[in-house]
FIRO-396351 format. One line per field, with one value per residue (C-alpha): residue number from 1; residue in one letter; x, y, z. Coordinates in pm, 1 decimal, decimal comma. Each point is the difference from the previous one (the first is absolute). Example, Ala and Ser with C-alpha at 12.3 -4.5 7.8 and 13.67 -1.06 7.14 Angstrom:
<rs>
i = 1; 2
aa = a; s
x = 1230,0; 137,0
y = -450,0; 344,0
z = 780,0; -66,0
</rs>
This chain:
<rs>
i = 1; 2; 3; 4; 5; 6; 7; 8; 9; 10; 11; 12; 13; 14; 15; 16; 17; 18; 19; 20; 21; 22; 23; 24; 25; 26; 27; 28; 29; 30; 31; 32; 33; 34; 35; 36; 37; 38; 39; 40; 41; 42; 43; 44; 45; 46; 47; 48; 49; 50; 51; 52; 53; 54; 55; 56; 57; 58; 59; 60; 61; 62; 63; 64; 65; 66; 67; 68; 69; 70; 71; 72; 73; 74; 75; 76; 77; 78; 79; 80; 81; 82; 83; 84; 85; 86; 87; 88; 89; 90; 91; 92; 93; 94; 95; 96; 97; 98; 99; 100; 101; 102; 103; 104; 105; 106; 107; 108; 109; 110; 111; 112; 113; 114; 115; 116; 117; 118; 119; 120; 121; 122; 123; 124; 125; 126; 127; 128; 129; 130; 131; 132; 133; 134; 135; 136; 137; 138; 139; 140; 141; 142; 143; 144; 145; 146; 147; 148; 149; 150; 151; 152; 153; 154; 155; 156; 157; 158; 159; 160; 161; 162; 163; 164; 165; 166; 167; 168; 169; 170; 171; 172; 173; 174; 175; 176; 177; 178; 179; 180; 181; 182; 183; 184; 185; 186; 187; 188; 189; 190; 191; 192; 193; 194; 195; 196; 197; 198; 199; 200; 201; 202; 203; 204; 205; 206; 207; 208; 209; 210; 211; 212; 213; 214; 215; 216; 217; 218; 219; 220; 221; 222; 223; 224; 225; 226; 227; 228; 229; 230; 231; 232; 233; 234; 235; 236; 237; 238; 239; 240; 241; 242; 243; 244; 245
aa = m; m; a; v; g; s; p; t; m; v; g; a; q; s; r; a; p; l; i; a; l; p; g; t; l; l; d; r; a; s; l; s; l; l; c; e; a; l; g; r; p; c; r; i; e; l; l; g; v; e; e; r; f; d; a; e; i; e; r; l; a; a; l; a; e; q; p; a; v; w; l; g; h; s; l; g; g; i; a; a; l; h; l; a; a; r; h; p; q; c; c; a; a; l; v; v; i; g; s; n; l; r; p; d; g; a; l; g; p; q; r; r; a; e; q; v; a; a; w; d; r; g; g; m; r; a; l; v; i; d; q; l; a; v; a; f; g; v; q; g; d; a; l; l; l; e; d; l; v; a; q; a; e; r; i; g; i; d; r; l; r; r; q; l; g; y; a; a; q; r; p; g; l; l; a; e; t; a; p; l; r; v; p; v; l; a; l; s; g; s; r; d; t; l; s; p; p; d; c; g; d; e; i; v; v; r; v; r; g; a; e; a; r; h; q; t; l; r; e; v; g; h; l; l; p; m; q; a; a; l; w; c; a; q; q; a; r; e; f; l; d; r; i; d; v
x = -879,2; -46,2; 104,7; 311,2; -92,7; -332,2; -52,8; 22,9; -231,7; 101,6; -152,9; -330,1; 7,4; 160,2; 27,3; 217,1; 32,9; 323,0; 192,0; 309,7; 282,2; 237,6; 362,5; 187,9; -81,3; -231,2; -372,6; -297,7; 134,8; 280,4; -244,5; -311,8; 81,5; 93,0; -322,1; -207,9; 160,8; -85,8; -367,5; -123,6; -94,9; 306,6; 44,9; 332,2; 112,4; 297,7; 239,8; 100,5; -296,2; 137,8; 328,8; 131,5; 28,8; -175,1; -294,4; -23,5; -19,4; -285,1; -175,6; 23,7; -135,4; -305,4; -75,7; -64,9; -360,5; 66,2; 318,4; 141,8; 257,6; 272,5; 207,8; 301,3; 292,8; 329,9; -85,3; -361,7; 104,7; 210,8; -303,6; -216,4; 249,4; 7,7; -378,7; -24,0; 242,4; -193,2; -357,2; -28,2; -377,3; -6,5; 179,0; -142,7; 326,5; 289,9; 145,8; 323,8; 210,5; 356,6; -25,6; 193,2; -8,7; 319,6; 33,9; 151,5; 349,7; 322,5; -17,7; -362,7; 52,4; 256,5; -219,6; -303,1; 206,7; 121,2; -357,5; -118,6; 304,2; -86,0; -352,5; 138,9; 214,9; -256,3; -331,0; -154,1; 146,0; 353,8; -79,2; -135,7; 262,8; 305,7; -86,9; -287,2; 77,2; 326,2; -148,8; -287,7; 228,9; -204,4; 241,9; -50,4; -381,3; -116,5; -372,1; 17,6; 204,6; -262,3; -265,8; 203,6; 45,7; -374,7; -78,2; 259,2; -138,9; -348,9; 131,8; 174,7; 281,7; -202,5; -118,2; 349,7; 156,5; -242,5; 69,2; 374,2; -61,3; -181,4; 298,9; 226,0; -235,4; -94,7; 130,9; 32,7; -139,1; 297,7; 2,3; -105,2; -241,7; -199,8; -145,8; -270,4; -313,5; -190,4; 46,5; 266,6; 103,3; 328,2; 90,1; 337,2; 201,0; 339,2; 154,5; -152,5; 282,1; -226,2; -177,0; 191,6; -141,2; 158,3; -237,0; -289,2; 161,2; 28,5; -370,3; -127,5; 214,0; -161,5; -349,3; -134,2; -311,5; -106,4; 90,0; 299,7; 155,7; 270,6; 17,3; 271,1; -20,4; 325,5; 133,7; -231,3; 84,8; -180,6; -293,7; -131,6; -372,0; 39,4; 230,5; -161,1; -351,2; -157,8; 258,1; -56,3; -375,9; 28,2; 218,5; -232,7; -315,9; 136,3; 116,0; -329,4; -200,2; 212,2; -63,7; -362,0; 12,2
y = 3378,7; -329,4; -308,0; -185,8; -286,1; 138,9; 73,8; 337,8; 38,4; 246,4; 54,7; -64,6; -271,6; -340,6; -318,1; -235,7; 112,5; 184,4; -82,8; 209,9; -106,4; 267,4; -80,6; -33,5; 276,2; 169,4; 37,9; 96,9; 349,9; -143,9; -132,7; 213,9; 252,9; -275,1; -190,4; 315,4; 80,3; -348,5; 87,7; -337,4; -128,7; -103,7; -189,2; 90,4; -284,2; 28,0; -292,2; -126,7; -186,4; -354,6; -98,1; -196,8; 97,9; -315,8; 63,1; 360,5; -112,4; -233,5; 286,1; 214,9; -280,5; -20,1; 368,4; -63,1; -110,2; 18,9; 46,2; 341,6; 240,9; 10,9; 319,2; -26,8; 222,9; -136,9; -276,5; 33,8; -87,7; -289,6; -134,9; 45,2; -192,3; -292,1; 8,9; -26,9; -293,5; -190,1; 110,8; 115,3; -45,7; 303,0; 225,9; 170,5; 195,5; 143,5; 349,3; -13,3; 306,1; -6,7; -374,0; -313,8; -378,9; -52,0; -181,6; 177,8; 125,1; -51,0; 351,1; -33,4; -112,8; 273,1; 270,2; -104,0; -17,9; 355,3; 114,9; -148,6; 146,4; 344,4; -37,9; -105,5; 313,9; 256,0; -148,8; 21,9; 341,5; -131,4; -307,1; 211,4; 273,7; -217,7; -308,4; 29,6; 349,1; -125,7; -323,8; 191,6; 277,0; 283,3; 146,7; 356,7; -1,6; 126,9; -13,7; -354,4; -109,4; 139,6; -188,3; -320,7; 52,9; 48,9; -315,5; -202,1; 115,7; -105,6; -342,9; -61,3; -226,0; -323,0; 11,7; 106,2; -304,1; -227,4; 176,8; -38,4; -367,8; -32,8; 149,5; -261,1; -294,6; 56,3; -284,1; 189,3; -100,7; 2,6; -373,0; -102,5; -242,3; 290,2; 201,6; 259,0; -57,5; 326,4; 337,7; 207,7; 363,2; 78,9; 364,4; 115,5; 312,9; 35,2; 106,6; -275,3; -177,3; -243,9; -143,5; 139,5; -15,4; -335,9; -146,7; 109,8; -178,4; -317,1; 19,4; 26,0; -287,6; -229,0; 61,5; -276,4; 12,0; 350,0; 360,6; 141,4; 345,4; 190,2; 379,0; 209,1; 367,0; 193,4; 198,0; -162,2; -246,2; -253,8; 223,2; 7,4; -17,4; 299,7; 210,6; -82,5; -119,2; 139,2; -167,0; -331,4; 39,9; 74,3; -305,0; -222,5; 134,1; -51,3; -353,4; -101,6; 150,4; -188,1; -335,6; 98,1; -67,3
z = 6189,8; -182,6; 192,6; -113,2; -230,7; -116,2; -371,2; -165,7; -299,1; -270,6; -345,4; -168,4; -268,1; -13,6; -196,0; 202,3; 364,0; 83,1; 317,3; 76,7; 232,1; 138,8; 76,0; 327,4; 251,4; -251,2; 48,7; -214,4; -57,1; -214,7; -262,4; 41,5; -273,8; -245,1; 71,5; -30,4; -335,6; -126,7; 37,6; 119,6; 347,2; 195,7; 322,5; 162,1; 222,7; 237,4; 34,8; 341,8; 146,9; 10,4; 161,0; -298,2; -366,5; -122,7; 232,1; -115,3; -363,1; 92,4; 180,2; -312,8; -217,7; 223,4; -67,3; -370,3; -43,1; -374,3; -206,3; 92,1; -132,8; 263,3; 9,0; 227,7; 84,3; 131,4; 251,0; -111,9; -354,7; 123,9; 184,4; -311,3; -212,1; 243,1; 22,0; -379,4; -3,3; 268,3; -70,5; -363,3; 21,2; 233,9; -247,7; -306,9; -39,4; 199,0; 7,0; 200,3; 76,0; 127,2; 66,2; -81,6; -21,2; 195,2; 332,6; 296,2; -82,9; 189,4; 147,1; 103,9; 361,5; 66,4; -155,6; 204,9; 319,9; -65,0; -54,3; 327,6; 177,7; -137,9; 134,2; 341,2; 7,0; -102,8; -106,9; -344,4; -74,4; 44,1; -209,1; -286,7; 11,8; 71,7; -205,9; -243,8; -131,8; -145,6; -134,9; -158,5; -133,3; 153,5; 255,3; -121,7; -20,0; 339,9; -79,9; -130,8; 301,4; 237,6; -195,4; 33,0; 373,9; 44,5; -196,0; 192,4; 332,9; -105,6; -104,8; 332,4; 112,5; 28,2; -360,7; -109,0; 163,5; -184,7; -329,6; 50,7; 67,8; -334,3; -179,4; 161,2; -58,0; -365,1; -213,8; -327,1; -339,0; -234,1; -71,7; -348,5; 166,1; 150,5; -290,9; 44,2; -206,4; 51,2; -174,0; 171,9; -28,3; 176,9; 68,4; 124,1; 66,1; -164,8; 332,9; 210,3; 184,4; 187,6; -305,6; -297,3; -353,4; -77,1; 260,0; -221,7; -293,0; 210,1; 79,4; -357,2; -131,0; 260,2; -141,6; -223,0; -216,0; 106,8; -75,6; 185,5; -17,7; 184,3; -0,4; 167,3; 96,3; -3,1; 295,7; 257,9; 275,3; 215,8; 95,9; -355,4; 95,2; 230,6; -216,5; -335,9; 83,0; -316,3; -224,0; 178,7; -35,9; -371,7; -60,8; 202,8; -163,2; -352,1; 85,8; 160,1; -285,8; -253,4; 166,8; 75,2; 374,0
</rs>
């Protein structure tokens, strides 16, 4: 089994390097099919190494020896957006899925406390079944839930606590004084309640001087890259081909 934090390489040809960032409690399995369908080498990097969000963004910036395409889902997309705002020289383009530019919301602390309490009661299975299944809108999908439990158990509680800290510490990028200046493709699911489609609209209007697009897939929720990996790959491939990255 590959050690946590080491890269996964998928695909054969590349222009700009591709670095993919899974979301909270998700590991490489959540993005592997999407990356494979893109057909270019992909490093899948898990969040949760540094204790603070700002330090984690700096760690990611150090991974890019040249401008890279950053593909992020959920918290991974949030991190990619903040990376692009702080270190645009590291970013050839962004593909963000189920992500947003917003700071932590008023319900954030309560939601995270409930998630940790669920873990205290029954471990990762209880956290996934009692908390995340509802948030992700996948209560009735037994196979997907088992996949999520397996990924969460591989992530572990220490990395989870750091990831939850990132969600609380992120400052958000909605201010007019914080435009994005790299090409951005935002993908969203119409049934996503965590980062609904209007979050994708907020992302593209913050892009200045570069191509920006937002595409929404109907009848899919927050786990868009797992439930519709081929659609995500097609949208990303067409976008990256159009901007020649």
